[in-house]
PADREN-39091 format. One record per residue (C-alpha): residue in three letters; residue number from 1; z, x, y. Coordinates in steps of 0.25 Angstrom, whole numbers. Layout:
<rs>
<r aa="Ala" i="NUM" zz="Z" xx="X" yy="Y"/>
...
</rs>
This chain:
<rs>
<r aa="Unk" i="1" zz="0" xx="0" yy="0"/>
<r aa="Unk" i="2" zz="-4" xx="5" yy="14"/>
<r aa="Unk" i="3" zz="4" xx="0" yy="27"/>
<r aa="Unk" i="4" zz="-6" xx="-12" yy="28"/>
<r aa="Unk" i="5" zz="-4" xx="-16" yy="14"/>
<r aa="Unk" i="6" zz="11" xx="-15" yy="16"/>
<r aa="Unk" i="7" zz="10" xx="-23" yy="29"/>
<r aa="Unk" i="8" zz="2" xx="-34" yy="21"/>
<r aa="Unk" i="9" zz="12" xx="-34" yy="10"/>
<r aa="Unk" i="10" zz="24" xx="-36" yy="19"/>
<r aa="Unk" i="11" zz="17" xx="-47" yy="27"/>
<r aa="Unk" i="12" zz="11" xx="-55" yy="15"/>
<r aa="Unk" i="13" zz="19" xx="-50" yy="3"/>
<r aa="Unk" i="14" zz="25" xx="-61" yy="-6"/>
<r aa="Unk" i="15" zz="38" xx="-53" yy="-8"/>
<r aa="Unk" i="16" zz="51" xx="-47" yy="-2"/>
<r aa="Unk" i="17" zz="56" xx="-34" yy="2"/>
<r aa="Unk" i="18" zz="67" xx="-27" yy="-6"/>
<r aa="Unk" i="19" zz="78" xx="-20" yy="2"/>
<r aa="Unk" i="20" zz="82" xx="-7" yy="-5"/>
<r aa="Unk" i="21" zz="88" xx="0" yy="7"/>
<r aa="Unk" i="22" zz="103" xx="0" yy="5"/>
<r aa="Unk" i="23" zz="108" xx="13" yy="12"/>
<r aa="Unk" i="24" zz="121" xx="20" yy="16"/>
<r aa="Unk" i="25" zz="133" xx="11" yy="15"/>
<r aa="Unk" i="26" zz="126" xx="0" yy="8"/>
<r aa="Unk" i="27" zz="122" xx="9" yy="-4"/>
<r aa="Unk" i="28" zz="135" xx="8" yy="-12"/>
<r aa="Unk" i="29" zz="135" xx="-7" yy="-11"/>
<r aa="Unk" i="30" zz="121" xx="-7" yy="-16"/>
<r aa="Unk" i="31" zz="124" xx="2" yy="-27"/>
<r aa="Unk" i="32" zz="137" xx="-6" yy="-31"/>
<r aa="Unk" i="33" zz="128" xx="-19" yy="-31"/>
<r aa="Unk" i="34" zz="119" xx="-11" yy="-41"/>
<r aa="Unk" i="35" zz="131" xx="-8" yy="-50"/>
<r aa="Unk" i="36" zz="133" xx="7" yy="-45"/>
<r aa="Unk" i="37" zz="147" xx="9" yy="-41"/>
<r aa="Unk" i="38" zz="152" xx="20" yy="-31"/>
<r aa="Unk" i="39" zz="157" xx="29" yy="-41"/>
<r aa="Unk" i="40" zz="143" xx="31" yy="-46"/>
<r aa="Unk" i="41" zz="140" xx="41" yy="-35"/>
<r aa="Unk" i="42" zz="148" xx="52" yy="-28"/>
<r aa="Unk" i="43" zz="138" xx="56" yy="-16"/>
<r aa="Unk" i="44" zz="129" xx="48" yy="-7"/>
<r aa="Unk" i="45" zz="117" xx="55" yy="-13"/>
<r aa="Unk" i="46" zz="121" xx="49" yy="-27"/>
<r aa="Unk" i="47" zz="123" xx="35" yy="-21"/>
<r aa="Unk" i="48" zz="109" xx="35" yy="-14"/>
<r aa="Unk" i="49" zz="104" xx="40" yy="-28"/>
<r aa="Unk" i="50" zz="110" xx="28" yy="-35"/>
<r aa="Unk" i="51" zz="104" xx="18" yy="-25"/>
<r aa="Unk" i="52" zz="91" xx="25" yy="-25"/>
<r aa="Unk" i="53" zz="91" xx="23" yy="-40"/>
<r aa="Unk" i="54" zz="93" xx="9" yy="-39"/>
<r aa="Unk" i="55" zz="82" xx="7" yy="-29"/>
<r aa="Unk" i="56" zz="72" xx="15" yy="-37"/>
<r aa="Unk" i="57" zz="76" xx="6" yy="-49"/>
<r aa="Unk" i="58" zz="72" xx="-6" yy="-41"/>
<r aa="Unk" i="59" zz="59" xx="0" yy="-35"/>
<r aa="Unk" i="60" zz="54" xx="5" yy="-48"/>
<r aa="Unk" i="61" zz="57" xx="-8" yy="-56"/>
<r aa="Unk" i="62" zz="45" xx="-15" yy="-61"/>
<r aa="Unk" i="63" zz="50" xx="-28" yy="-54"/>
<r aa="Unk" i="64" zz="50" xx="-22" yy="-40"/>
<r aa="Unk" i="65" zz="36" xx="-23" yy="-36"/>
<r aa="Unk" i="66" zz="28" xx="-27" yy="-24"/>
<r aa="Unk" i="67" zz="25" xx="-41" yy="-30"/>
<r aa="Unk" i="68" zz="38" xx="-46" yy="-25"/>
<r aa="Unk" i="69" zz="44" xx="-35" yy="-17"/>
<r aa="Unk" i="70" zz="35" xx="-32" yy="-5"/>
<r aa="Unk" i="71" zz="44" xx="-21" yy="2"/>
<r aa="Unk" i="72" zz="56" xx="-13" yy="0"/>
<r aa="Unk" i="73" zz="66" xx="-7" yy="10"/>
<r aa="Unk" i="74" zz="71" xx="7" yy="7"/>
<r aa="Unk" i="75" zz="83" xx="16" yy="11"/>
<r aa="Unk" i="76" zz="78" xx="29" yy="16"/>
<r aa="Unk" i="77" zz="83" xx="37" yy="4"/>
<r aa="Unk" i="78" zz="76" xx="27" yy="-5"/>
<r aa="Unk" i="79" zz="63" xx="29" yy="3"/>
<r aa="Unk" i="80" zz="65" xx="44" yy="1"/>
<r aa="Unk" i="81" zz="67" xx="43" yy="-14"/>
<r aa="Unk" i="82" zz="58" xx="40" yy="-26"/>
<r aa="Unk" i="83" zz="56" xx="28" yy="-35"/>
<r aa="Unk" i="84" zz="49" xx="30" yy="-48"/>
<r aa="Unk" i="85" zz="45" xx="45" yy="-44"/>
<r aa="Unk" i="86" zz="38" xx="41" yy="-31"/>
<r aa="Unk" i="87" zz="44" xx="39" yy="-17"/>
<r aa="Unk" i="88" zz="50" xx="25" yy="-15"/>
<r aa="Unk" i="89" zz="41" xx="20" yy="-4"/>
<r aa="Unk" i="90" zz="29" xx="24" yy="-13"/>
<r aa="Unk" i="91" zz="35" xx="18" yy="-25"/>
<r aa="Unk" i="92" zz="37" xx="5" yy="-18"/>
<r aa="Unk" i="93" zz="23" xx="5" yy="-12"/>
<r aa="Unk" i="94" zz="17" xx="7" yy="-26"/>
<r aa="Unk" i="95" zz="24" xx="-6" yy="-30"/>
<r aa="Unk" i="96" zz="18" xx="-13" yy="-18"/>
<r aa="Unk" i="97" zz="32" xx="-13" yy="-10"/>
<r aa="Unk" i="98" zz="32" xx="-10" yy="4"/>
<r aa="Unk" i="99" zz="43" xx="1" yy="8"/>
<r aa="Unk" i="100" zz="52" xx="0" yy="20"/>
<r aa="Unk" i="101" zz="64" xx="9" yy="24"/>
<r aa="Unk" i="102" zz="77" xx="5" yy="30"/>
<r aa="Unk" i="103" zz="79" xx="14" yy="43"/>
<r aa="Unk" i="104" zz="92" xx="9" yy="49"/>
<r aa="Unk" i="105" zz="104" xx="18" yy="48"/>
<r aa="Unk" i="106" zz="114" xx="7" yy="48"/>
<r aa="Unk" i="107" zz="121" xx="-2" yy="58"/>
<r aa="Unk" i="108" zz="129" xx="0" yy="71"/>
<r aa="Unk" i="109" zz="142" xx="-7" yy="73"/>
<r aa="Unk" i="110" zz="141" xx="-21" yy="77"/>
<r aa="Unk" i="111" zz="139" xx="-24" yy="92"/>
<r aa="Unk" i="112" zz="136" xx="-38" yy="98"/>
<r aa="Unk" i="113" zz="136" xx="-44" yy="84"/>
<r aa="Unk" i="114" zz="125" xx="-34" yy="78"/>
<r aa="Unk" i="115" zz="124" xx="-21" yy="72"/>
<r aa="Unk" i="116" zz="112" xx="-12" yy="77"/>
<r aa="Unk" i="117" zz="106" xx="-1" yy="69"/>
<r aa="Unk" i="118" zz="111" xx="13" yy="70"/>
<r aa="Unk" i="119" zz="102" xx="23" yy="77"/>
<r aa="Unk" i="120" zz="91" xx="29" yy="69"/>
<r aa="Unk" i="121" zz="88" xx="42" yy="75"/>
<r aa="Unk" i="122" zz="79" xx="47" yy="63"/>
<r aa="Unk" i="123" zz="71" xx="34" yy="62"/>
<r aa="Unk" i="124" zz="57" xx="40" yy="66"/>
<r aa="Unk" i="125" zz="59" xx="51" yy="55"/>
<r aa="Unk" i="126" zz="63" xx="41" yy="45"/>
<r aa="Unk" i="127" zz="51" xx="32" yy="48"/>
<r aa="Unk" i="128" zz="41" xx="44" yy="47"/>
<r aa="Unk" i="129" zz="47" xx="48" yy="34"/>
<r aa="Unk" i="130" zz="46" xx="33" yy="29"/>
<r aa="Unk" i="131" zz="32" xx="31" yy="33"/>
<r aa="Unk" i="132" zz="28" xx="43" yy="26"/>
<r aa="Unk" i="133" zz="34" xx="38" yy="13"/>
<r aa="Unk" i="134" zz="26" xx="25" yy="14"/>
<r aa="Unk" i="135" zz="37" xx="16" yy="20"/>
<r aa="Unk" i="136" zz="31" xx="4" yy="27"/>
<r aa="Unk" i="137" zz="43" xx="0" yy="36"/>
<r aa="Unk" i="138" zz="57" xx="0" yy="39"/>
<r aa="Unk" i="139" zz="70" xx="-9" yy="39"/>
<r aa="Unk" i="140" zz="81" xx="-8" yy="49"/>
<r aa="Unk" i="141" zz="93" xx="-17" yy="49"/>
<r aa="Unk" i="142" zz="103" xx="-22" yy="60"/>
<r aa="Unk" i="143" zz="114" xx="-33" yy="58"/>
<r aa="Unk" i="144" zz="117" xx="-45" yy="67"/>
<r aa="Unk" i="145" zz="131" xx="-51" yy="64"/>
<r aa="Unk" i="146" zz="132" xx="-61" yy="75"/>
<r aa="Unk" i="147" zz="123" xx="-69" yy="85"/>
<r aa="Unk" i="148" zz="124" xx="-60" yy="97"/>
<r aa="Unk" i="149" zz="111" xx="-60" yy="104"/>
<r aa="Unk" i="150" zz="113" xx="-47" yy="111"/>
<r aa="Unk" i="151" zz="116" xx="-40" yy="98"/>
<r aa="Unk" i="152" zz="105" xx="-47" yy="90"/>
<r aa="Unk" i="153" zz="95" xx="-43" yy="102"/>
<r aa="Unk" i="154" zz="100" xx="-28" yy="100"/>
<r aa="Unk" i="155" zz="98" xx="-28" yy="85"/>
<r aa="Unk" i="156" zz="83" xx="-34" yy="86"/>
<r aa="Unk" i="157" zz="80" xx="-24" yy="98"/>
<r aa="Unk" i="158" zz="85" xx="-12" yy="90"/>
<r aa="Unk" i="159" zz="77" xx="-17" yy="78"/>
<r aa="Unk" i="160" zz="64" xx="-18" yy="85"/>
<r aa="Unk" i="161" zz="66" xx="-5" yy="92"/>
<r aa="Unk" i="162" zz="68" xx="2" yy="78"/>
<r aa="Unk" i="163" zz="56" xx="-7" yy="73"/>
<r aa="Unk" i="164" zz="47" xx="-1" yy="84"/>
<r aa="Unk" i="165" zz="51" xx="13" yy="80"/>
<r aa="Unk" i="166" zz="47" xx="9" yy="65"/>
<r aa="Unk" i="167" zz="34" xx="3" yy="70"/>
<r aa="Unk" i="168" zz="30" xx="16" yy="78"/>
<r aa="Unk" i="169" zz="30" xx="23" yy="64"/>
<r aa="Unk" i="170" zz="20" xx="13" yy="59"/>
<r aa="Unk" i="171" zz="31" xx="6" yy="50"/>
<r aa="Unk" i="172" zz="36" xx="-8" yy="49"/>
<r aa="Unk" i="173" zz="50" xx="-11" yy="54"/>
<r aa="Unk" i="174" zz="58" xx="-21" yy="46"/>
<r aa="Unk" i="175" zz="68" xx="-26" yy="57"/>
<r aa="Unk" i="176" zz="81" xx="-31" yy="51"/>
<r aa="Unk" i="177" zz="91" xx="-37" yy="60"/>
<r aa="Unk" i="178" zz="100" xx="-43" yy="50"/>
<r aa="Unk" i="179" zz="109" xx="-55" yy="53"/>
<r aa="Unk" i="180" zz="122" xx="-55" yy="45"/>
<r aa="Unk" i="181" zz="122" xx="-67" yy="36"/>
<r aa="Unk" i="182" zz="137" xx="-68" yy="38"/>
<r aa="Unk" i="183" zz="136" xx="-69" yy="53"/>
<r aa="Unk" i="184" zz="143" xx="-82" yy="58"/>
<r aa="Unk" i="185" zz="131" xx="-83" yy="69"/>
<r aa="Unk" i="186" zz="120" xx="-80" yy="59"/>
<r aa="Unk" i="187" zz="111" xx="-92" yy="63"/>
<r aa="Unk" i="188" zz="112" xx="-88" yy="78"/>
<r aa="Unk" i="189" zz="109" xx="-73" yy="74"/>
<r aa="Unk" i="190" zz="96" xx="-78" yy="67"/>
<r aa="Unk" i="191" zz="92" xx="-85" yy="80"/>
<r aa="Unk" i="192" zz="95" xx="-74" yy="89"/>
<r aa="Unk" i="193" zz="88" xx="-64" yy="80"/>
<r aa="Unk" i="194" zz="76" xx="-72" yy="79"/>
<r aa="Unk" i="195" zz="75" xx="-72" yy="94"/>
<r aa="Unk" i="196" zz="77" xx="-57" yy="96"/>
<r aa="Unk" i="197" zz="67" xx="-54" yy="85"/>
<r aa="Unk" i="198" zz="56" xx="-62" yy="91"/>
<r aa="Unk" i="199" zz="59" xx="-56" yy="105"/>
<r aa="Unk" i="200" zz="57" xx="-42" yy="99"/>
<r aa="Unk" i="201" zz="45" xx="-46" yy="91"/>
<r aa="Unk" i="202" zz="38" xx="-51" yy="103"/>
<r aa="Unk" i="203" zz="40" xx="-37" yy="109"/>
<r aa="Unk" i="204" zz="32" xx="-30" yy="98"/>
<r aa="Unk" i="205" zz="18" xx="-26" yy="101"/>
<r aa="Unk" i="206" zz="7" xx="-36" yy="95"/>
<r aa="Unk" i="207" zz="3" xx="-32" yy="81"/>
<r aa="Unk" i="208" zz="16" xx="-25" yy="78"/>
<r aa="Unk" i="209" zz="25" xx="-31" yy="66"/>
<r aa="Unk" i="210" zz="39" xx="-29" yy="61"/>
<r aa="Unk" i="211" zz="47" xx="-35" yy="49"/>
<r aa="Unk" i="212" zz="60" xx="-42" yy="50"/>
<r aa="Unk" i="213" zz="71" xx="-42" yy="40"/>
<r aa="Unk" i="214" zz="81" xx="-53" yy="43"/>
<r aa="Unk" i="215" zz="93" xx="-60" yy="37"/>
<r aa="Unk" i="216" zz="90" xx="-74" yy="32"/>
<r aa="Unk" i="217" zz="92" xx="-84" yy="43"/>
<r aa="Unk" i="218" zz="102" xx="-95" yy="43"/>
<r aa="Unk" i="219" zz="91" xx="-105" yy="46"/>
<r aa="Unk" i="220" zz="79" xx="-103" yy="37"/>
<r aa="Unk" i="221" zz="67" xx="-101" yy="45"/>
<r aa="Unk" i="222" zz="74" xx="-95" yy="57"/>
<r aa="Unk" i="223" zz="65" xx="-83" yy="56"/>
<r aa="Unk" i="224" zz="52" xx="-90" yy="55"/>
<r aa="Unk" i="225" zz="47" xx="-85" yy="68"/>
<r aa="Unk" i="226" zz="48" xx="-71" yy="63"/>
<r aa="Unk" i="227" zz="41" xx="-73" yy="50"/>
<r aa="Unk" i="228" zz="30" xx="-79" yy="58"/>
<r aa="Unk" i="229" zz="30" xx="-68" yy="69"/>
<r aa="Unk" i="230" zz="17" xx="-60" yy="70"/>
<r aa="Unk" i="231" zz="25" xx="-47" yy="73"/>
<r aa="Unk" i="232" zz="33" xx="-49" yy="60"/>
<r aa="Unk" i="233" zz="27" xx="-44" yy="47"/>
<r aa="Unk" i="234" zz="38" xx="-50" yy="38"/>
<r aa="Unk" i="235" zz="52" xx="-56" yy="39"/>
<r aa="Unk" i="236" zz="61" xx="-52" yy="28"/>
<r aa="Unk" i="237" zz="75" xx="-56" yy="25"/>
<r aa="Unk" i="238" zz="88" xx="-48" yy="20"/>
<r aa="Unk" i="239" zz="97" xx="-54" yy="10"/>
<r aa="Unk" i="240" zz="109" xx="-51" yy="20"/>
<r aa="Unk" i="241" zz="120" xx="-52" yy="9"/>
<r aa="Unk" i="242" zz="115" xx="-65" yy="2"/>
<r aa="Unk" i="243" zz="114" xx="-64" yy="-13"/>
<r aa="Unk" i="244" zz="100" xx="-65" yy="-18"/>
<r aa="Unk" i="245" zz="100" xx="-80" yy="-22"/>
<r aa="Unk" i="246" zz="105" xx="-85" yy="-8"/>
<r aa="Unk" i="247" zz="96" xx="-74" yy="-1"/>
<r aa="Unk" i="248" zz="83" xx="-79" yy="-8"/>
<r aa="Unk" i="249" zz="87" xx="-94" yy="-5"/>
<r aa="Unk" i="250" zz="88" xx="-91" yy="10"/>
<r aa="Unk" i="251" zz="76" xx="-82" yy="10"/>
<r aa="Unk" i="252" zz="68" xx="-93" yy="4"/>
<r aa="Unk" i="253" zz="71" xx="-102" yy="16"/>
<r aa="Unk" i="254" zz="64" xx="-93" yy="26"/>
<r aa="Unk" i="255" zz="49" xx="-93" yy="25"/>
<r aa="Unk" i="256" zz="41" xx="-80" yy="27"/>
<r aa="Unk" i="257" zz="54" xx="-72" yy="25"/>
<r aa="Unk" i="258" zz="55" xx="-62" yy="13"/>
<r aa="Unk" i="259" zz="67" xx="-55" yy="7"/>
<r aa="Unk" i="260" zz="71" xx="-41" yy="10"/>
<r aa="Unk" i="261" zz="83" xx="-41" yy="1"/>
<r aa="Unk" i="262" zz="92" xx="-30" yy="-3"/>
<r aa="Unk" i="263" zz="105" xx="-35" yy="-10"/>
<r aa="Unk" i="264" zz="99" xx="-48" yy="-14"/>
<r aa="Unk" i="265" zz="88" xx="-40" yy="-22"/>
<r aa="Unk" i="266" zz="98" xx="-30" yy="-28"/>
<r aa="Unk" i="267" zz="110" xx="-38" yy="-31"/>
<r aa="Unk" i="268" zz="107" xx="-40" yy="-46"/>
<r aa="Unk" i="269" zz="103" xx="-26" yy="-49"/>
<r aa="Unk" i="270" zz="113" xx="-16" yy="-57"/>
<r aa="Unk" i="271" zz="112" xx="-2" yy="-60"/>
<r aa="Unk" i="272" zz="116" xx="-5" yy="-75"/>
<r aa="Unk" i="273" zz="105" xx="-14" yy="-78"/>
<r aa="Unk" i="274" zz="94" xx="-10" yy="-87"/>
<r aa="Unk" i="275" zz="80" xx="-8" yy="-81"/>
<r aa="Unk" i="276" zz="76" xx="-22" yy="-87"/>
<r aa="Unk" i="277" zz="88" xx="-29" yy="-81"/>
<r aa="Unk" i="278" zz="87" xx="-22" yy="-68"/>
<r aa="Unk" i="279" zz="72" xx="-26" yy="-67"/>
<r aa="Unk" i="280" zz="75" xx="-40" yy="-71"/>
<r aa="Unk" i="281" zz="86" xx="-41" yy="-60"/>
<r aa="Unk" i="282" zz="78" xx="-35" yy="-50"/>
<r aa="Unk" i="283" zz="66" xx="-44" yy="-53"/>
<r aa="Unk" i="284" zz="75" xx="-56" yy="-52"/>
<r aa="Unk" i="285" zz="79" xx="-52" yy="-38"/>
<r aa="Unk" i="286" zz="65" xx="-49" yy="-34"/>
<r aa="Unk" i="287" zz="60" xx="-63" yy="-39"/>
<r aa="Unk" i="288" zz="71" xx="-70" yy="-32"/>
<r aa="Unk" i="289" zz="69" xx="-63" yy="-19"/>
<r aa="Unk" i="290" zz="54" xx="-64" yy="-20"/>
<r aa="Unk" i="291" zz="55" xx="-79" yy="-21"/>
<r aa="Unk" i="292" zz="64" xx="-81" yy="-9"/>
<r aa="Unk" i="293" zz="54" xx="-73" yy="-1"/>
<r aa="Unk" i="294" zz="42" xx="-80" yy="-5"/>
<r aa="Unk" i="295" zz="46" xx="-94" yy="-10"/>
<r aa="Unk" i="296" zz="51" xx="-101" yy="2"/>
<r aa="Unk" i="297" zz="60" xx="-114" yy="3"/>
<r aa="Unk" i="298" zz="59" xx="-117" yy="18"/>
</rs>
């Protein structure tokens, strides 16, 4: 797949994006969910080796193909590694899966009800490296905890500033201003977020597109104007802490939005499984998330 093929697959593909990008502090939790306890490693290097082995097992599984999984988001160490003896981005591309990389370095402390992204002083170098490896786009996450317009405006402004830096490298930014699904003002957050994203989309040059990764809205259809916007290649949804069945039900209520799930994809996978058991569990998860992405109830 060349860049044009990848763009077409993301725009029209009948599938979802796998989020395989847990990093840093979230890695022990991801490993624990996989059945690997903290006594299994003694150094950070060993810990990252174990999470890479899990991701390689997923990527090389015969059920993990571009038929239903149209993209995958990688952690930088995963991007730099191999799967089945070839670089991870190339292993994905060979399966018809578009590779993305998580570029944010974590979150700042909460101010005005939101958490902005920490500075990324080495972003240009990372983007240059990622593009050379065949990576198509990026993903960058902020968090919105309450309906503070000033805070939400700051999140979206920062996201689009980083997005423009990504675009300058000829890559596709996946902008992720996550609304905390436990927020007491979640519906108001959704409404303000929609307004702020539309303002920032209007400021993009004609012909330029971004992707959006959003929390599933309280009111189904809230983000229809973004799904239909000419400057948005695709809107994808995070599971945000929902278990897979509930996440898929909520996803199916929103036309045109596909999944980009992490925990909801991985929750039934265990280190101790035989390859047959692992592939069966992964295939079941892929089928459920694919259905929520493509068969809509709204």
